[in-house]
C-alpha positions in Angstrom: 6.5 -32.9 14.7 3.1 -31.3 15.0 -0.2 -33.1 14.4 -2.9 -30.6 13.5 -6.5 -31.7 13.9 -8.2 -29.6 11.3 -11.2 -28.9 9.3 -11.7 -26.1 6.7 -13.3 -23.4 8.8 -12.0 -19.9 9.6 -10.6 -21.2 12.9 -8.9 -24.0 11.2 -7.3 -21.7 8.6 -5.7 -19.6 11.3 -3.4 -22.4 12.3 -2.5 -23.6 8.8 -1.6 -20.0 8.0 0.8 -19.8 11.0 2.4 -23.2 10.3 2.9 -22.2 6.6 4.3 -18.8 7.6 6.7 -20.3 10.1 7.5 -23.3 7.8 7.0 -25.7 10.7 6.7 -29.4 9.8 3.2 -30.6 10.5 0.7 -33.3 9.5 -2.9 -32.6 8.9 -5.4 -35.0 10.6 -8.8 -34.1 9.1 -11.7 -34.0 11.5 -14.8 -33.9 9.3 -17.2 -32.1 11.5 -20.1 -32.7 9.1 -19.7 -36.4 9.9 -19.4 -36.1 13.7 -15.7 -36.9 13.9 -15.3 -34.1 16.5 -17.0 -36.5 18.9 -14.4 -39.3 18.5 -13.1 -40.2 22.0 -9.5 -39.9 20.8 -10.1 -36.4 19.6 -12.0 -35.4 22.8 -8.9 -36.3 24.8 -7.1 -33.5 22.9 -10.0 -31.1 22.5 -12.6 -31.6 25.2 -14.8 -28.8 23.8 -15.3 -31.0 20.7 -14.2 -28.2 18.4 -11.5 -27.9 15.8 -8.7 -26.9 15.6 -6.5 -28.7 18.0 -2.9 -29.8 17.9 -0.3 -32.1 19.5 3.3 -30.8 19.5 5.6 -33.9 19.7 8.7 -31.7 20.1 7.8 -29.0 22.6 10.4 -26.4 23.6 11.0 -28.0 27.0 11.8 -31.3 25.5 9.2 -33.1 27.6 6.1 -35.1 26.7 3.9 -34.1 23.7 1.8 -31.0 24.4 -1.9 -31.0 23.3 -3.5 -27.6 22.7 -7.1 -26.7 21.8 -8.8 -23.4 21.0 -7.5 -21.5 18.0 -6.3 -18.4 20.0 -4.4 -20.5 22.5 -2.8 -22.5 19.6 -1.7 -19.3 17.9 -0.2 -18.0 21.1 1.5 -21.4 21.8 3.1 -21.5 18.4 4.2 -17.9 18.6 5.9 -18.5 21.9 7.4 -21.8 20.7 9.0 -20.2 17.6 9.5 -16.6 18.9 7.8 -15.3 15.8 4.7 -13.2 15.0 4.5 -11.8 18.5 6.7 -9.0 19.8 9.1 -9.7 22.7 8.6 -6.3 24.4 5.7 -5.9 26.8 4.0 -3.1 25.0 4.1 -4.8 21.6 3.0 -8.1 23.1 0.0 -6.4 24.8 -1.0 -4.8 21.6 -1.1 -8.1 19.7 -2.8 -9.9 22.6 -5.6 -7.4 22.9 -6.4 -7.7 19.2 -6.2 -11.5 19.3 -8.7 -11.5 22.2 -10.9 -9.0 20.2 -11.1 -11.5 17.4 -11.8 -14.5 19.7 -14.4 -12.7 21.7 -15.9 -10.4 19.1 -15.3 -10.8 15.3 -15.4 -14.6 15.3 -18.5 -15.2 17.4 -20.5 -12.4 16.0 -19.7 -13.3 12.4 -20.5 -16.9 13.2 -23.9 -15.9 14.5 -24.3 -13.8 11.4 -23.7 -16.9 9.3 -26.0 -19.0 11.4 -29.1 -16.9 11.4 -28.8 -15.7 7.8 -28.0 -19.1 6.2 -28.6 -22.0 8.5 -31.4 -21.3 11.0 -34.6 -23.3 10.1 -36.6 -20.2 10.9 -35.7 -16.8 9.5 -35.8 -14.4 12.4 -35.5 -10.9 11.1 -34.4 -9.4 14.5 -31.6 -12.0 14.9 -30.4 -11.6 11.3 -30.4 -7.8 11.6 -28.7 -7.9 15.0 -25.7 -9.9 13.9 -25.4 -8.2 10.5 -25.2 -4.8 12.2 -22.8 -6.1 14.9 -20.5 -7.6 12.2 -20.6 -4.3 10.4 -19.7 -2.5 13.6 -16.7 -4.8 14.1 -15.6 -4.3 10.5 -15.7 -0.6 11.3 -13.5 -1.0 14.4 -10.9 -2.9 12.4 -11.1 -0.4 9.5 -10.3 2.5 11.9 -7.5 0.5 13.6 -5.9 -0.1 10.2 -5.9 3.6 9.2 -2.2 4.4 8.6 -1.1 0.8 9.5 -0.1 -2.1 7.3 -1.1 -4.6 9.9 -3.3 -4.7 13.0 -0.5 -4.4 15.6 2.5 -2.9 13.8 4.3 -5.9 12.3 2.5 -8.9 10.8 1.4 -11.0 13.8 -1.0 -13.7 15.1 -3.6 -10.9 15.4 -3.7 -10.7 11.6 -3.7 -14.4 11.2 -6.7 -14.7 13.6 -8.8 -12.0 12.0 -8.1 -12.6 8.3 -10.0 -15.9 7.8 -13.2 -14.3 9.2 -13.0 -11.4 6.7 -12.6 -13.9 3.8 -16.3 -14.5 4.2 -17.3 -10.9 3.9 -19.9 -11.5 1.2 -21.5 -14.3 3.2 -21.7 -11.9 6.1 -23.5 -9.3 3.8 -20.7 -6.8 4.1 -19.0 -4.7 1.4 -15.3 -4.2 1.6 -15.6 -1.0 -0.5 -17.1 0.6 2.6 -13.9 -0.1 4.6 -10.9 1.0 2.5 -8.3 0.4 5.2 -9.6 -3.1 5.9 -9.8 -3.8 2.2 -6.2 -2.8 1.7 -5.1 -5.0 4.6 -7.2 -7.9 3.3 -5.6 -7.8 -0.1 -2.1 -7.6 1.3 -2.6 -10.7 3.5 -4.5 -12.6 0.7 -1.5 -12.3 -1.5 1.0 -13.7 1.0 2.4 -17.0 -0.3 1.8 -18.9 3.0 -1.8 -17.8 3.0 -2.3 -18.8 -0.7 -0.8 -22.2 0.2 -3.0 -22.7 3.3 -6.2 -22.0 1.4 -5.1 -24.2 -1.6 -4.6 -27.1 0.8 -8.0 -26.5 2.3 -9.6 -26.7 -1.1 -8.0 -30.2 -1.6 -9.1 -31.5 1.8 -12.7 -30.5 1.6 -14.5 -30.4 -1.7 -18.1 -30.5 -0.5 -20.1 -28.1 1.8 -19.6 -28.7 5.5 -23.1 -27.7 6.5 -25.8 -29.8 4.9 -29.2 -30.8 5.9 -27.8 -34.1 7.2 -25.1 -32.4 9.2 -27.1 -29.7 10.9 -28.1 -31.9 13.8 -24.4 -32.5 14.5 -23.3 -28.9 14.1 -26.1 -27.0 15.8 -28.2 -27.4 18.9 -25.9 -29.8 20.8 -26.4 -30.2 24.5 -24.3 -32.1 27.1 -26.6 -35.1 26.7 -26.4 -35.3 22.9 -22.7 -34.9 23.0 -22.4 -37.8 25.4 -24.5 -39.9 23.0 -22.5 -39.0 20.0 -19.3 -39.8 21.8 -20.6 -43.2 22.9 -21.8 -44.0 19.4 -18.3 -43.2 18.0 -16.7 -45.3 20.8 -18.8 -48.3 19.7 -17.9 -48.1 16.0 
């Protein structure tokens, strides 16, 4: 019913968590980004930004043609609206979830991603960049910790806001953060970590990808792409 184009990254985990929570039937189509499969012309027709995740819903709510969706936040919102789950129906509750979903998409994910890049992957260790993104990640952890004071979940009931944020906190050690410094965040993290659907999503990821995604060979594919290099990669894949 749903084809999920997926690799084992935080953004990919968001969608498998939702699908497992909602118990929607889906098929994983692995897109190994370390091998350049994100440049396959067939995948680009679904995800023109050559990023995972993406999906195709073969049974959309309107009964029409299959619906392709790319960008993890858009996918979470699409699935929440399709199922009527994990997003409130009232305007105030919906707005609360939406603003925290956008917070993750615009803040926590990109800043933690840059933290990973400059601390672990950049060919030149730039102290300013490392410090800049480490501190910004720490600030965002603080924002979330304050938000979770007196709350079990980010926006009241468990929602797509939690599903979006959790996979980025999983990597707290890699981001050089200490959850002991954020007791509300730690409590929330442990609660979500123990959910059966989350356990199942991460167990599946471990079976799909058993080797590091970022290697010396894959760095040219993953970092430093331009419009020109993307066109070359797509043409090469088309010829194979």
